[in-house]
DRENKE-568411 format. One record per residue (C-alpha): residue number from 1; residue in three letters; x negated, z, y negated. Coordinates in Angstrom, 1 decimal, padded with zeros to 4 digits. Each point is the difference from the previous one (the first is absolute). Example, Ala and Ser with C-alpha at 12.3 -4.5 7.8 and 13.67 -1.06 7.14 Angstrom:
torse tinu 1; zalo ala; c1 -012.3; c3 007.8; c2 004.5
torse tinu 2; zalo ser; c1 -001.4; c3 -000.7; c2 -003.4
//
This chain:
torse tinu 1; zalo met; c1 -106.4; c3 103.8; c2 -115.1
torse tinu 2; zalo lys; c1 000.5; c3 000.0; c2 003.7
torse tinu 3; zalo lys; c1 001.1; c3 -003.2; c2 002.1
torse tinu 4; zalo ile; c1 003.0; c3 000.3; c2 002.2
torse tinu 5; zalo tyr; c1 000.7; c3 -002.3; c2 003.1
torse tinu 6; zalo val; c1 003.1; c3 000.3; c2 001.5
torse tinu 7; zalo asp; c1 001.5; c3 -001.5; c2 003.5
torse tinu 8; zalo ile; c1 003.0; c3 000.4; c2 001.3
torse tinu 9; zalo tyr; c1 001.2; c3 -001.0; c2 003.3
torse tinu 10; zalo his; c1 003.4; c3 000.0; c2 001.6
torse tinu 11; zalo gln; c1 -000.1; c3 002.0; c2 003.4
torse tinu 12; zalo tyr; c1 003.0; c3 -001.0; c2 002.2
torse tinu 13; zalo trp; c1 001.2; c3 002.1; c2 003.1
torse tinu 14; zalo asp; c1 002.0; c3 -000.3; c2 003.1
torse tinu 15; zalo val; c1 003.2; c3 002.2; c2 -000.7
torse tinu 16; zalo glu; c1 000.3; c3 000.6; c2 003.6
torse tinu 17; zalo glu; c1 -003.3; c3 000.6; c2 000.7
torse tinu 18; zalo met; c1 -000.3; c3 002.0; c2 -002.7
torse tinu 19; zalo lys; c1 -003.7; c3 -001.4; c2 -000.5
torse tinu 20; zalo pro; c1 -001.8; c3 -002.6; c2 -002.3
torse tinu 21; zalo val; c1 -000.4; c3 -003.4; c2 001.3
torse tinu 22; zalo glu; c1 -001.5; c3 -002.2; c2 -003.2
torse tinu 23; zalo thr; c1 -001.8; c3 001.0; c2 -003.0
torse tinu 24; zalo val; c1 -000.1; c3 -002.8; c2 -002.6
torse tinu 25; zalo leu; c1 -001.7; c3 -000.5; c2 -003.5
torse tinu 26; zalo ile; c1 002.2; c3 -001.1; c2 -002.5
torse tinu 27; zalo asn; c1 -002.0; c3 000.9; c2 -003.4
torse tinu 28; zalo ser; c1 -003.1; c3 000.5; c2 -001.4
torse tinu 29; zalo asn; c1 -000.8; c3 000.9; c2 -003.3
torse tinu 30; zalo asp; c1 -002.9; c3 001.6; c2 -002.4
torse tinu 31; zalo tyr; c1 000.8; c3 002.1; c2 -003.0
torse tinu 32; zalo asn; c1 -001.9; c3 001.8; c2 -002.5
torse tinu 33; zalo ser; c1 001.1; c3 003.5; c2 -001.0
torse tinu 34; zalo ser; c1 -001.7; c3 003.1; c2 -001.9
torse tinu 35; zalo val; c1 002.7; c3 002.2; c2 001.2
torse tinu 36; zalo tyr; c1 -001.6; c3 003.0; c2 002.3
torse tinu 37; zalo asn; c1 000.2; c3 -000.4; c2 003.5
torse tinu 38; zalo ser; c1 001.9; c3 002.7; c2 001.2
torse tinu 39; zalo phe; c1 002.8; c3 -000.2; c2 -002.5
torse tinu 40; zalo leu; c1 000.4; c3 -004.0; c2 000.9
torse tinu 41; zalo glu; c1 000.0; c3 001.2; c2 003.6
torse tinu 42; zalo glu; c1 002.8; c3 002.5; c2 -000.6
torse tinu 43; zalo glu; c1 002.2; c3 -002.7; c2 -002.1
torse tinu 44; zalo leu; c1 -000.4; c3 -002.3; c2 002.9
torse tinu 45; zalo his; c1 001.2; c3 002.2; c2 002.7
torse tinu 46; zalo asn; c1 003.0; c3 001.0; c2 -002.1
torse tinu 47; zalo met; c1 001.0; c3 -003.5; c2 -000.9
torse tinu 48; zalo leu; c1 -000.1; c3 -001.0; c2 003.3
torse tinu 49; zalo ser; c1 002.4; c3 003.2; c2 001.0
torse tinu 50; zalo thr; c1 002.4; c3 -000.7; c2 -002.6
torse tinu 51; zalo val; c1 000.1; c3 -004.0; c2 000.4
torse tinu 52; zalo lys; c1 -001.0; c3 -000.6; c2 003.7
torse tinu 53; zalo gly; c1 001.0; c3 003.5; c2 001.4
torse tinu 54; zalo asp; c1 -001.3; c3 000.7; c2 003.7
torse tinu 55; zalo gly; c1 -002.3; c3 -002.7; c2 001.7
torse tinu 56; zalo tyr; c1 -003.1; c3 -000.7; c2 -001.6
torse tinu 57; zalo phe; c1 -003.8; c3 000.9; c2 000.1
torse tinu 58; zalo ile; c1 -002.8; c3 000.5; c2 -002.6
torse tinu 59; zalo lys; c1 -003.5; c3 -000.1; c2 000.7
torse tinu 60; zalo ile; c1 -002.7; c3 000.3; c2 -003.0
torse tinu 61; zalo glu; c1 -003.4; c3 -000.3; c2 -000.2
torse tinu 62; zalo arg; c1 -002.3; c3 000.8; c2 -003.2
torse tinu 63; zalo thr; c1 -003.3; c3 -000.8; c2 -001.7
torse tinu 64; zalo pro; c1 -001.0; c3 001.1; c2 -003.3
torse tinu 65; zalo lys; c1 000.6; c3 -003.8; c2 -001.0
torse tinu 66; zalo glu; c1 002.8; c3 -001.3; c2 002.5
torse tinu 67; zalo glu; c1 003.0; c3 001.2; c2 001.8
torse tinu 68; zalo tyr; c1 001.5; c3 -001.8; c2 003.2
torse tinu 69; zalo ile; c1 003.7; c3 000.5; c2 000.2
torse tinu 70; zalo asn; c1 001.7; c3 -000.7; c2 003.4
torse tinu 71; zalo ile; c1 003.9; c3 000.1; c2 000.1
torse tinu 72; zalo val; c1 002.1; c3 -000.7; c2 003.0
torse tinu 73; zalo leu; c1 003.7; c3 -000.5; c2 -000.5
torse tinu 74; zalo val; c1 001.6; c3 000.8; c2 004.0
torse tinu 75; zalo ala; c1 003.2; c3 -001.6; c2 000.6
torse tinu 76; zalo thr; c1 001.3; c3 -002.2; c2 002.7
torse tinu 77; zalo lys; c1 000.8; c3 -003.8; c2 000.2
torse tinu 78; zalo glu; c1 003.4; c3 000.3; c2 -001.3
torse tinu 79; zalo asp; c1 -000.9; c3 001.9; c2 -003.0
torse tinu 80; zalo glu; c1 -000.8; c3 -001.9; c2 -003.5
torse tinu 81; zalo met; c1 -002.9; c3 001.2; c2 -001.4
torse tinu 82; zalo ser; c1 -001.0; c3 -000.5; c2 -003.7
torse tinu 83; zalo ser; c1 -003.9; c3 001.7; c2 -001.4
torse tinu 84; zalo glu; c1 000.9; c3 -001.7; c2 -003.4
torse tinu 85; zalo tyr; c1 000.7; c3 003.8; c2 -001.5
torse tinu 86; zalo ile; c1 -003.7; c3 001.0; c2 001.0
torse tinu 87; zalo his; c1 -001.4; c3 -002.9; c2 -001.7
torse tinu 88; zalo glu; c1 001.7; c3 001.2; c2 -003.2
torse tinu 89; zalo phe; c1 -001.1; c3 003.2; c2 000.4
torse tinu 90; zalo phe; c1 -003.8; c3 -000.5; c2 000.0
torse tinu 91; zalo glu; c1 000.8; c3 -002.8; c2 -002.9
torse tinu 92; zalo asn; c1 001.8; c3 002.7; c2 -002.3
torse tinu 93; zalo ile; c1 -003.2; c3 002.2; c2 000.8
torse tinu 94; zalo ser; c1 -002.6; c3 -002.8; c2 -000.5
torse tinu 95; zalo lys; c1 001.7; c3 -000.9; c2 -003.2
torse tinu 96; zalo gly; c1 000.2; c3 003.4; c2 -001.2
torse tinu 97; zalo arg; c1 004.2; c3 000.2; c2 000.3
torse tinu 98; zalo glu; c1 000.1; c3 003.3; c2 001.7
torse tinu 99; zalo pro; c1 000.2; c3 002.6; c2 -003.0
torse tinu 100; zalo ser; c1 000.2; c3 002.9; c2 002.9
torse tinu 101; zalo leu; c1 -003.2; c3 -001.3; c2 001.5
torse tinu 102; zalo glu; c1 -001.8; c3 -000.1; c2 -003.2
torse tinu 103; zalo lys; c1 000.9; c3 004.1; c2 -000.5
torse tinu 104; zalo asn; c1 -001.0; c3 000.9; c2 003.3
torse tinu 105; zalo phe; c1 -003.3; c3 -001.8; c2 -000.1
torse tinu 106; zalo asn; c1 -001.1; c3 002.4; c2 -002.8
torse tinu 107; zalo asn; c1 000.6; c3 002.9; c2 002.3
torse tinu 108; zalo asn; c1 -002.0; c3 -001.0; c2 002.7
torse tinu 109; zalo lys; c1 -001.7; c3 002.1; c2 002.5
torse tinu 110; zalo glu; c1 -002.0; c3 -002.8; c2 001.0
torse tinu 111; zalo val; c1 -003.1; c3 001.4; c2 002.5
torse tinu 112; zalo pro; c1 -002.8; c3 000.0; c2 -002.3
torse tinu 113; zalo leu; c1 -004.2; c3 -000.4; c2 000.3
torse tinu 114; zalo tyr; c1 -001.1; c3 003.3; c2 000.6
torse tinu 115; zalo asn; c1 -003.7; c3 000.2; c2 -001.6
torse tinu 116; zalo gly; c1 -002.3; c3 002.8; c2 000.9
torse tinu 117; zalo ala; c1 -003.1; c3 001.3; c2 -001.2
torse tinu 118; zalo glu; c1 -002.8; c3 -002.5; c2 -001.4
torse tinu 119; zalo glu; c1 -002.5; c3 -000.4; c2 002.8
torse tinu 120; zalo ser; c1 -003.3; c3 -002.2; c2 000.7
torse tinu 121; zalo gly; c1 -001.0; c3 -001.9; c2 002.7
torse tinu 122; zalo ser; c1 001.5; c3 -002.4; c2 002.7
torse tinu 123; zalo lys; c1 003.4; c3 000.5; c2 000.7
torse tinu 124; zalo val; c1 002.0; c3 -000.4; c2 003.2
torse tinu 125; zalo gln; c1 003.6; c3 -000.8; c2 000.6
torse tinu 126; zalo ile; c1 002.2; c3 002.1; c2 002.4
torse tinu 127; zalo tyr; c1 003.3; c3 -001.9; c2 000.7
torse tinu 128; zalo ile; c1 003.3; c3 002.5; c2 001.4
torse tinu 129; zalo ser; c1 003.0; c3 -001.8; c2 001.3
torse tinu 130; zalo leu; c1 003.2; c3 002.1; c2 -000.5
torse tinu 131; zalo glu; c1 002.9; c3 -000.9; c2 002.2
torse tinu 132; zalo phe; c1 003.6; c3 001.7; c2 -000.6
torse tinu 133; zalo phe; c1 -001.2; c3 001.7; c2 -003.3
torse tinu 134; zalo asp; c1 001.9; c3 -000.2; c2 -003.1
torse tinu 135; zalo glu; c1 -001.2; c3 -000.6; c2 -003.7
torse tinu 136; zalo glu; c1 -000.2; c3 003.8; c2 -001.1
torse tinu 137; zalo glu; c1 -001.9; c3 000.7; c2 003.1
torse tinu 138; zalo val; c1 -002.7; c3 -002.4; c2 -000.6
torse tinu 139; zalo glu; c1 -000.1; c3 001.3; c2 -003.8
torse tinu 140; zalo glu; c1 -000.4; c3 003.6; c2 001.7
torse tinu 141; zalo leu; c1 -003.2; c3 -001.2; c2 002.0
torse tinu 142; zalo ala; c1 -001.9; c3 -002.4; c2 -002.7
torse tinu 143; zalo arg; c1 000.4; c3 003.1; c2 -002.2
torse tinu 144; zalo leu; c1 -001.8; c3 002.1; c2 003.1
torse tinu 145; zalo phe; c1 -002.9; c3 -002.8; c2 -000.7
torse tinu 146; zalo asn; c1 -000.3; c3 000.2; c2 -003.4
torse tinu 147; zalo ser; c1 000.3; c3 003.5; c2 000.1
torse tinu 148; zalo lys; c1 -003.3; c3 -000.4; c2 001.8
torse tinu 149; zalo asn; c1 -001.8; c3 -002.5; c2 -002.1
torse tinu 150; zalo phe; c1 000.8; c3 -003.0; c2 002.4
torse tinu 151; zalo glu; c1 001.3; c3 -003.3; c2 -001.6
torse tinu 152; zalo ala; c1 003.4; c3 -001.0; c2 002.0
torse tinu 153; zalo gln; c1 002.0; c3 -003.4; c2 -000.4
torse tinu 154; zalo leu; c1 003.2; c3 -001.2; c2 001.3
torse tinu 155; zalo ile; c1 -001.3; c3 -003.4; c2 001.3
torse tinu 156; zalo ser; c1 003.5; c3 -000.9; c2 002.0
torse tinu 157; zalo asn; c1 003.4; c3 001.1; c2 000.3
torse tinu 158; zalo glu; c1 002.5; c3 -001.2; c2 002.7
torse tinu 159; zalo thr; c1 003.9; c3 001.3; c2 000.0
torse tinu 160; zalo val; c1 002.5; c3 -001.1; c2 002.2
torse tinu 161; zalo ile; c1 003.6; c3 000.6; c2 -000.2
torse tinu 162; zalo tyr; c1 002.4; c3 -000.8; c2 002.8
torse tinu 163; zalo glu; c1 003.8; c3 000.1; c2 -000.8
torse tinu 164; zalo lys; c1 002.0; c3 -000.6; c2 003.4
torse tinu 165; zalo gly; c1 002.5; c3 002.6; c2 000.9
torse tinu 166; zalo ala; c1 -002.6; c3 002.7; c2 -000.6
torse tinu 167; zalo ser; c1 -002.1; c3 000.1; c2 -002.8
torse tinu 168; zalo ser; c1 -004.0; c3 000.6; c2 000.2
torse tinu 169; zalo val; c1 -002.9; c3 -000.4; c2 -002.3
torse tinu 170; zalo tyr; c1 -003.6; c3 000.8; c2 000.4
torse tinu 171; zalo phe; c1 -003.2; c3 -000.7; c2 -001.8
torse tinu 172; zalo asn; c1 -003.7; c3 -000.9; c2 000.9
torse tinu 173; zalo phe; c1 -002.8; c3 000.5; c2 -002.4
torse tinu 174; zalo ile; c1 -004.1; c3 -000.8; c2 -000.2
torse tinu 175; zalo leu; c1 -002.0; c3 002.2; c2 -002.2
torse tinu 176; zalo glu; c1 -003.9; c3 -000.9; c2 -001.1
torse tinu 177; zalo val; c1 -001.6; c3 003.0; c2 -000.4
torse tinu 178; zalo ser; c1 -003.6; c3 -000.4; c2 -001.4
torse tinu 179; zalo thr; c1 -003.0; c3 002.3; c2 000.3
torse tinu 180; zalo leu; c1 -003.5; c3 000.4; c2 000.1
torse tinu 181; zalo ile; c1 -001.4; c3 -000.1; c2 003.7
torse tinu 182; zalo gly; c1 -000.4; c3 003.7; c2 000.1
torse tinu 183; zalo gly; c1 003.8; c3 000.4; c2 -000.7
torse tinu 184; zalo ile; c1 001.5; c3 -001.8; c2 003.0
torse tinu 185; zalo ser; c1 000.0; c3 003.1; c2 001.9
torse tinu 186; zalo gly; c1 001.9; c3 001.8; c2 -002.5
torse tinu 187; zalo ile; c1 002.7; c3 -002.7; c2 -000.2
torse tinu 188; zalo tyr; c1 000.5; c3 000.2; c2 004.0
torse tinu 189; zalo ala; c1 000.3; c3 004.0; c2 -000.6
torse tinu 190; zalo leu; c1 002.8; c3 -000.5; c2 -002.5
torse tinu 191; zalo ile; c1 002.0; c3 -002.1; c2 001.8
torse tinu 192; zalo gln; c1 -000.4; c3 002.4; c2 003.3
torse tinu 193; zalo ala; c1 001.2; c3 002.7; c2 -002.7
torse tinu 194; zalo tyr; c1 002.8; c3 -002.6; c2 -000.6
torse tinu 195; zalo lys; c1 001.1; c3 -000.6; c2 003.2
torse tinu 196; zalo asn; c1 000.1; c3 003.8; c2 001.1
torse tinu 197; zalo lys; c1 002.7; c3 000.4; c2 -002.6
torse tinu 198; zalo ser; c1 003.2; c3 000.9; c2 001.6
torse tinu 199; zalo gly; c1 002.6; c3 -002.7; c2 -000.1
torse tinu 200; zalo gln; c1 -002.4; c3 -002.8; c2 000.5
torse tinu 201; zalo ser; c1 000.1; c3 -000.3; c2 003.3
torse tinu 202; zalo his; c1 002.0; c3 -003.1; c2 000.3
torse tinu 203; zalo lys; c1 -002.2; c3 -001.9; c2 -002.4
torse tinu 204; zalo asn; c1 -002.5; c3 -002.1; c2 000.4
torse tinu 205; zalo ile; c1 -003.5; c3 000.1; c2 -001.5
torse tinu 206; zalo asn; c1 -002.8; c3 -002.2; c2 000.5
torse tinu 207; zalo ala; c1 -003.6; c3 000.0; c2 -001.8
torse tinu 208; zalo gly; c1 -003.2; c3 -001.9; c2 000.7
torse tinu 209; zalo gln; c1 -002.6; c3 -002.2; c2 -001.8
torse tinu 210; zalo ile; c1 001.7; c3 -003.7; c2 000.4
torse tinu 211; zalo asp; c1 -001.5; c3 -003.4; c2 -000.8
torse tinu 212; zalo trp; c1 003.1; c3 -001.4; c2 -001.4
torse tinu 213; zalo glu; c1 -002.2; c3 -002.9; c2 -000.8
torse tinu 214; zalo ser; c1 -001.5; c3 -001.2; c2 003.2
torse tinu 215; zalo ile; c1 003.0; c3 000.4; c2 001.6
torse tinu 216; zalo lys; c1 001.9; c3 -002.2; c2 -002.2
torse tinu 217; zalo glu; c1 -003.0; c3 -002.6; c2 000.6
torse tinu 218; zalo gln; c1 000.6; c3 -000.1; c2 003.8
torse tinu 219; zalo val; c1 003.7; c3 -000.1; c2 -000.6
torse tinu 220; zalo ser; c1 000.0; c3 -002.8; c2 -002.1
torse tinu 221; zalo gln; c1 -002.1; c3 -001.8; c2 002.6
torse tinu 222; zalo phe; c1 002.3; c3 000.7; c2 002.4
torse tinu 223; zalo thr; c1 002.8; c3 -001.0; c2 -001.7
torse tinu 224; zalo gly; c1 -000.2; c3 -001.7; c2 -002.8
torse tinu 225; zalo ile; c1 001.3; c3 001.9; c2 -002.3
torse tinu 226; zalo asn; c1 -002.3; c3 000.5; c2 -003.6
torse tinu 227; zalo thr; c1 -001.4; c3 003.3; c2 000.0
torse tinu 228; zalo ser; c1 001.3; c3 000.4; c2 -003.6
torse tinu 229; zalo asp; c1 003.4; c3 -000.3; c2 001.4
torse tinu 230; zalo leu; c1 -000.4; c3 003.0; c2 002.5
torse tinu 231; zalo arg; c1 000.5; c3 003.6; c2 -001.2
torse tinu 232; zalo gly; c1 -000.2; c3 003.1; c2 002.5
torse tinu 233; zalo thr; c1 002.9; c3 002.3; c2 000.5
torse tinu 234; zalo arg; c1 -000.6; c3 002.3; c2 002.6
torse tinu 235; zalo phe; c1 -002.5; c3 000.9; c2 002.8
torse tinu 236; zalo glu; c1 -000.4; c3 002.3; c2 002.7
torse tinu 237; zalo ile; c1 -003.4; c3 001.4; c2 001.3
torse tinu 238; zalo asn; c1 -000.1; c3 000.4; c2 003.9
torse tinu 239; zalo glu; c1 -003.9; c3 000.2; c2 000.7
torse tinu 240; zalo pro; c1 -001.7; c3 -002.0; c2 000.7
torse tinu 241; zalo phe; c1 002.7; c3 -002.2; c2 -001.2
torse tinu 242; zalo ile; c1 001.5; c3 -000.9; c2 -003.1
torse tinu 243; zalo glu; c1 003.6; c3 -001.4; c2 -000.3
torse tinu 244; zalo val; c1 000.7; c3 -001.6; c2 -003.4
torse tinu 245; zalo val; c1 002.9; c3 -001.4; c2 -001.6
torse tinu 246; zalo leu; c1 -000.6; c3 -003.1; c2 -002.5
torse tinu 247; zalo ser; c1 002.7; c3 -002.1; c2 -001.8
torse tinu 248; zalo asn; c1 001.0; c3 -002.9; c2 -002.0
torse tinu 249; zalo arg; c1 002.8; c3 -001.1; c2 -001.3
torse tinu 250; zalo tyr; c1 001.8; c3 -001.7; c2 003.0
torse tinu 251; zalo lys; c1 -002.1; c3 001.5; c2 003.1
torse tinu 252; zalo glu; c1 -001.4; c3 003.0; c2 001.3
torse tinu 253; zalo val; c1 -003.2; c3 000.6; c2 001.7
torse tinu 254; zalo ile; c1 -000.7; c3 002.7; c2 002.4
torse tinu 255; zalo val; c1 -004.2; c3 000.1; c2 000.7
torse tinu 256; zalo leu; c1 -001.5; c3 002.3; c2 002.7
torse tinu 257; zalo cys; c1 -003.6; c3 000.8; c2 -001.1
torse tinu 258; zalo asp; c1 -002.9; c3 001.5; c2 001.5
torse tinu 259; zalo glu; c1 -002.0; c3 003.0; c2 -001.9
torse tinu 260; zalo asn; c1 -002.2; c3 -002.8; c2 -001.6
torse tinu 261; zalo phe; c1 003.2; c3 -001.9; c2 -001.5
torse tinu 262; zalo lys; c1 -000.4; c3 -002.9; c2 002.2
torse tinu 263; zalo val; c1 003.5; c3 -001.5; c2 001.1
torse tinu 264; zalo ile; c1 000.5; c3 000.4; c2 003.7
torse tinu 265; zalo lys; c1 003.7; c3 -001.4; c2 -000.1
torse tinu 266; zalo leu; c1 002.8; c3 -000.6; c2 -002.6
torse tinu 267; zalo his; c1 003.4; c3 -001.3; c2 000.1
torse tinu 268; zalo thr; c1 001.7; c3 -001.6; c2 -002.7
torse tinu 269; zalo val; c1 003.8; c3 000.3; c2 -000.5
torse tinu 270; zalo asn; c1 002.3; c3 -001.9; c2 -002.3
torse tinu 271; zalo lys; c1 002.1; c3 002.8; c2 -002.2
torse tinu 272; zalo ser; c1 003.1; c3 -001.3; c2 001.3
torse tinu 273; zalo gln; c1 -001.0; c3 001.4; c2 002.8
torse tinu 274; zalo thr; c1 -000.5; c3 003.3; c2 -000.9
torse tinu 275; zalo val; c1 002.6; c3 000.9; c2 -003.1
torse tinu 276; zalo ile; c1 002.0; c3 001.8; c2 002.6
//
């Protein structure tokens, strides 16, 4: 069973200037669901396309136990908008009223936990941030690690869908790969080989040892956000600095760290400011 947190915003546009002027949080609800994430995402997208048509934005952040969904409905001040149909959509799912969902859940393609050969000794974790990848590519990369006896686990999955005029969808993932200390160089070698593949030039891959707990503790001290509410969504390494993006339900925190994971500066943004 997964907990789903859904926040719905109305974003009002200036018709003459053709730009957003105000974004307002109008509804927050929590749901429980055993429905597979990717199918839920597809059904939500299809439902909004049918009911709302043009003018919406979806951002989904996933962890193994929780899912945070931001939905932005775009309109002018003169438009009357209701979000009740979105609430009904999630209510139906949480109560098992959608038989088509159950059918597809039984045939899901969720990224599995890839377990390599049994190893002894102390293990370390390498984290890989994958931007602009799709799920099939992440599965391929995880299988690559699996074939070399590493252990790969998907710990974060962020999806962004934008439907206004032109459509766009992109994904960000974080993989955690465990190995013995002596296997670190092998992980980097595999990543480099994957980077060198044709057609990967537009995708961002960052990999390194990230002390998530230390970063979260420092961010919590600065912002007052509980460490248990913070989750990593992506990171980028530009030696000697590391930029990490942490998120909770209503805020996104962009953090700049040094090579020892000491926070140098951070910037907190309300999600109502980042949705479009």
